[in-house]
N, C-alpha and C positions, 0 to 999 in steps of 0.2 A: 812361548806363545802369548801374545798380548790379548787380554780379555777385557771387554767393555760391557757394562750392563746398562740397559735402558729400561726404565720403569714407566709403565703405561697406567694412568689413573683410571679408576673404575667409576661407575655411575652410582653415586649415593653411598654414604658410609654405613647406612643401616639397612640396606635393601636385603630382603630375605632370600634364602636359597630356594630355587625352583626344584623341588625334589619329589620323587615318586616312590612309593613303597615297592620294594623288590621282592618278588615271590619265587624267582628261579633259584636253583641251588648254586652253591659257590662255584661249581665246575663250569657253569655257563656265565659267570660274572667276571670274566677277565676284563682288563682295560682294553677296549677295542676301538677301532677307527672305522668310520663310515664316510667315504667320499661321495660328494654329489655327482662327480664324474671321474672317470679314470682314463679319459681320452688323452692320447699323447699330445703334449704341448698346450693342453687346456688349462685355464685357471680353475682351480678346484677349491671347494670348502671342505676341509677335513674335520669331522665331528668325532671327538674322543669322548668315550663314555666310561665312567667308573661307577660300579654298583655295590661295592662292599669295602670294608676297611681291611686292616691287617690283623687277621685272627681276632676280629671283634673290636679292634681299636679304631676310632674315628680317623678319617683321612684329613691331613693338614696341607699337603701339597702334591702336585704332579709336575715332574720335570720331564719334558718331552725333548728327546734328542732328534735333531734334524739331519736327514741324509746330506752328504756332501754335494749331491747333484741338485739340491735345492738351496741356493745361496740366500734367498730372500723369503721372508714370511711375514704375514700381517695377522697378529692375534686378534680375535674378537673379544671385546670387553664383556665380561660376565659379572653382573652386579654382586655376586657372592664371593668373588675372588679378586685378589690383586694379581697383576701379571707383569712379567718383565722378560725382556729379550737379552740373552747372553751372546755377545758377538765375539768372534775370533778372527784374527788376521789370516788372510789367505797366503799360502806359500807363494803363489804366483797370481797376479791380477788377472781377472777375466773381463770380458766385454758383455754387457747385457744386451737385450733385444733392441734397446734404444740407442746403442752405440756408446754408452757410458762405461768408463772403466770402473770396475768393482774391485776393491782391495780387501774387503772383509765380508764375512757372511754371518748369518744368525745360526749359531751352533746349537742353541737350546732355547726353549721357551718354558718358563716356570710359572705355574699358577699356584698361588698360595691362598688357601681358604680363609676368609675373614672369620667364619665360624666353622670349626671342624665338622666335616661331613660325617654324620653318624653311620655306623655300620648298618647295612640293610636298606640304605637309601642310595639313590643314584643322582648324578648330575652330569652335565656335559660341558665341554669347552671346545672352541672352534678355531681353526687356523686357515687362513687363505693363502694358497701357494700357487705357483705355476708348475705344472708337472713337466718332467723331462720328455724329450721326443723319442726316447728309445722304447719301442713297443716290446712288450714281454718282460721288461725289467720289473723286479719286485723290490719295492722300497720299504725298508724297515724303519719304524719310529720307536726305538726303545724308550720306555717310560719307567721312571723311578717313582713309585707311590710311597710317600712318607706319611706315617701316622703318628698319633700321640705316643704310641708305644710300638716301636719297630718300623719296618718298611718292607715293601715287596718290589723286587726288580723284575719288571715285565720286559726282559731284554733277550730272551732266548730266540734264536732263529733256526729254522730247520736246515739240516745239512742236505746235500744232494741225495735224493731218493728217500729221505726221511719223511714220515707222516707228520705234518704240523700239529695234528690233534694229539700226538704223543708228548708234546712239550708241556711241562708243568706250568711254566710262566712265559708264554709266548709274547714276543713283541708285536704290537699292531703293525700290519703290513698292508701295502697297496700295490697291486699289479697293474702296470700301464697297458692299456689296450689301444687298438687302432682308432684313430680319429674318424668319425663318420659324419663329416660335414659340419661339425660343431665349430671348427676354427679354433684359434688360439684363445678365444674367450669363452670356451665351453659352449653353452647353449645360446650365447648372445647372437652369433652369426645366424643361427637358424631362426631366432626370434625376429631379427632384423629382416630376414628374407620373407617371413610370414607377414610382417608389417607392410613391406613393399608390395607384396601380392594383394593384401587387403586394400591398400591405397589405390592400386591399379584397378581392382574390381569396382571400387567406389567411383573412380573417375569414369570408367566405362559405363556404369549405371547412370551417372549424371549425364553423360553424352547421349545415352539412349533416351533418357527422359526429355532432354532438350530437343532431340529429333522428333519425338512423339508430340511434344508441345507445338513445334513448328508446323507439323502436318495438320494438327487440329486447328491452329490459327489460320492456316492457308485455306482449309476447307470452309471455315466460318466466313472468311472474306469472300470466297467464291460464291457461297450461298447468298450473302447479302447483295453481291453484284447481280446475281441472277434475279433476285426479287425486284431490284431496281429496274432492270431491263424489262421485266414482265410488266411492272407498273407503268413504265413509259409507253410500252406497246398498247396497253389498254386505254391510256389517255389519248393517244393518237386515234385509235379506233372510234372513241367517243366523239372526237371532234369531226371526223369524217361523217359520222351518222347525223 
């Protein structure tokens, strides 16, 4: 299998880590993933969070394995981490939504901490992906957390009928849900629709204002005409007298 690596530069060599003190126990401090949407076919931002080291040892890297159903991924630059994409050749080419032939996929994304993340502090990294169209599918994103001393494999997945809470080192997972008018771009379609509605309402209001102004001007002209006619009548009456 042919493997290619792509390194993405980060913003600033000395930027500090954005970290927050962690007060929860280790049991609630797994490596987790939080998607901004789970709608089938939507473009989603997946936020991976790490909140502790390996038995007290600082975290040095996070290697996130990508599901085969997601061939492309765009990592978000985090100032505290270097990031690289590990690409592998596909057994058979596929066609993307734009009609282009795809012969390889991003199999893994690796974030390496510029300064090891101390135990008891948390940080997050983000990946932008397009979710598959299969409603009900559960996608696993196994993560290998490497530390200065040792590592933790967050790679366990629940068997059928097994309680995921029973897993000691569960892999982060995302379950695909039915799309609800979000379209293939997540909330973009809904936002565009709202913008169109707002533009229509504004245009209608402008038309209403124009109609109102026209009526007011017409009334003013009629009033001036009436005064002119009245003045003319009085002038004629004066001449006859």
